[in-house]
C-alpha atoms as one frame of an Amber mdcrd trajectory, in Angstrom:
protein
  53.103 120.167 102.953  53.680 118.098 106.163  53.998 120.080 109.356  55.714
 118.459 112.609  57.347 119.904 115.183  61.468 118.617 116.331  62.665 120.203
 119.724  60.018 122.398 119.922  60.954 123.969 116.220  57.790 123.992 113.802
  59.217 123.256 110.657  56.831 122.574 107.265  58.523 120.713 104.386  57.503
 118.975 101.187  55.956 115.195 101.537  58.535 112.360 101.773  61.104 114.573
 103.633  62.915 112.129 106.049  62.626 113.662 109.552  66.719 113.909 109.259
  66.535 116.111 106.598  63.934 118.085 108.161  65.901 118.284 111.187  68.810
 119.662 108.835  66.572 122.412 107.909  66.454 123.771 111.314  70.365 123.103
 111.700  69.805 120.313 114.466  72.667 117.964 114.018  72.244 114.368 113.853
  74.855 111.865 113.757  74.837 109.578 110.379  77.069 106.541 109.023  75.463
 104.941 106.829  73.254 108.303 105.213  74.284 109.949 102.379  72.009 112.335
 100.173  72.635 110.915  96.623  71.944 107.149  97.839  68.409 105.579  98.621
  67.903 105.765 102.604  68.955 102.428 104.381  69.024 103.444 108.236  71.673
 100.132 108.645  73.971 102.022 111.063  71.536 103.458 113.540  73.349 106.591
 114.906  70.274 108.837 113.634  67.527 107.272 115.993  65.103 110.131 117.399
  62.317 109.600 119.489  58.624 110.329 118.033  55.395 110.761 119.136  51.876
 112.463 117.413  50.037 115.140 118.426  47.024 113.900 120.557  47.949 110.645
 121.105  48.134 108.331 124.055  50.449 105.636 122.583  54.533 105.706 123.757
  56.889 107.867 121.972  58.701 105.178 119.471  62.709 105.395 118.409  62.531
 105.455 114.639  65.585 106.029 112.327  65.238 109.190 110.871  67.007 108.949
 107.716  64.644 106.606 106.502  61.230 107.741 108.041  58.881 110.428 105.935
  57.928 113.951 108.189  54.027 113.038 109.046  52.038 115.684 109.895  51.392
 116.681 113.440  54.384 114.315 114.664  56.694 115.603 117.520  60.000 114.459
 117.376  62.635 114.708 119.982  66.374 114.511 119.036  68.002 114.447 122.006
  65.924 113.083 124.355  67.720 110.681 127.388  66.342 107.502 125.645  67.518
 108.847 122.352  71.319 109.650 123.552  70.887 106.029 125.550  70.015 104.354
 121.958  72.625 106.037 120.435  75.490 105.364 123.077  74.639 101.822 122.661
  74.969 101.554 119.374  78.508 103.020 119.559  79.405 100.603 121.669  78.403
  97.946 119.429  80.003 100.028 116.614  83.100 100.371 118.558  83.245  96.582
 119.551  83.535  95.845 115.840  85.465  98.731 115.291  88.191  99.506 117.424
  90.874 100.225 115.026  88.804 103.507 113.397  89.494 106.613 114.385  85.842
 107.988 113.594  84.458 105.048 115.123  86.443 106.213 118.204  85.706 109.865
 118.105  81.882 108.997 117.693  81.842 106.761 120.689  84.072 109.185 122.612
  81.057 111.345 122.294  78.633 109.433 124.607  81.538 108.226 126.527  82.409
 104.855 125.539  86.075 103.972 125.003  88.123 100.665 124.261  91.121  99.163
 122.178  91.819  95.889 120.552  93.604  94.408 118.149  93.203  95.044 113.959
  92.176  92.423 111.079  92.976  93.340 107.564  91.023  91.623 105.024  92.102
  91.874 101.180  90.581  91.089  98.001  91.308  92.366  94.356  88.487  94.204
  92.224  90.371  94.225  88.411  93.612  95.279  88.556  92.978  97.086  91.779
  93.750  95.730  95.265  91.220  96.762  97.537  91.594  96.022 101.258  89.180
  96.342 103.812  90.015  96.542 107.436  87.333  94.572 109.128  88.145  96.303
 112.628  86.875  99.646 110.623  84.149  98.702 108.280  80.941  99.442 110.099
  79.040  97.602 107.433  77.119 100.863 106.567  76.240  99.518 103.175  77.634
 103.166 101.255  80.145 101.256  99.303  77.894  98.711  97.886  75.107 101.200
  97.726  77.351 103.894  95.642  78.714 100.748  93.303  75.041  99.641  92.571
  72.951 103.038  92.794  74.987 105.367  90.856  78.230 103.127  89.449  75.780
 100.496  88.489  78.308  97.806  88.458  77.605  95.913  91.800  81.163  94.928
  91.983  80.769  94.707  95.921  78.238  93.471  98.101  77.050  91.845 101.583
  78.137  88.209 101.697  76.925  86.512 105.085  75.111  86.963 108.323  75.324
  87.935 112.036  79.002  87.643 113.236  79.797  86.552 109.234  78.498  89.703
 107.653  81.026  91.489 105.324  81.853  93.325 102.686  83.552  91.337  99.830
  83.126  90.464  95.641  81.068  87.443  94.056  83.019  84.577  95.525  85.780
  86.275  96.731  87.209  86.399  93.316  88.727  89.420  91.081  85.467  91.318
  89.713  85.451  91.896  86.308  82.683  94.502  86.923  84.894  96.841  88.707
  86.231  99.826  86.703  88.381 101.404  89.654  86.497 104.332  90.380  87.217
 104.599  93.812  83.556 105.367  94.899  83.570 103.005  97.441  86.708 104.040
  99.094  85.749 107.770  98.925  82.029 107.186 100.457  83.295 105.026 103.728
  83.157 107.009 107.072  85.408 104.991 108.448  88.373 105.086 105.797  88.160
 101.201 105.612  89.024 100.402 102.286  92.135 101.031 100.520  92.494 101.365
  96.873  95.990 100.574  95.217  97.422  98.865  92.078  97.605  95.306  92.296
 100.302  93.663  91.470 100.582  91.806  88.339
């Protein structure tokens, strides 16, 4: 067991418990987009950042991704400091710039005082006998769709492609995926409803 302090509350949790899970045990809400308790930690969206320092440490606090960072003995965590809120606001600005058509991202951004309007851009591709449309102005590249397909479904029908501003979710070689079983897990877990699955035209 490890003992740490989160927002002035002391908690003892089993080893390998993440800071996010420890905070949730205390009823402390930390925003997440790429987190799912059934998948391996990813830390892609960065919305769950918190401030961490150690008891009797002279080092300045670090910003850590709470969904992937393990709880440690003597750790002191702040989930709502000025630095944390500023970092989350910056992330919200980036997400909104990329996904202005997402209702969920707009609501998240508004909670941090950020707003913006833009046009939509829908990119479609086909998986087996299902037509899957990914709205690129709603997709936050959280990786939940690719991770659930690989880790739980075991098919890897979709994956990340490209880097930087060209990074996107797509099927291998942008062709019909023969491994997709049409389960819909990708659309179900998508936090911004960027994925839509329909019957493909023959």
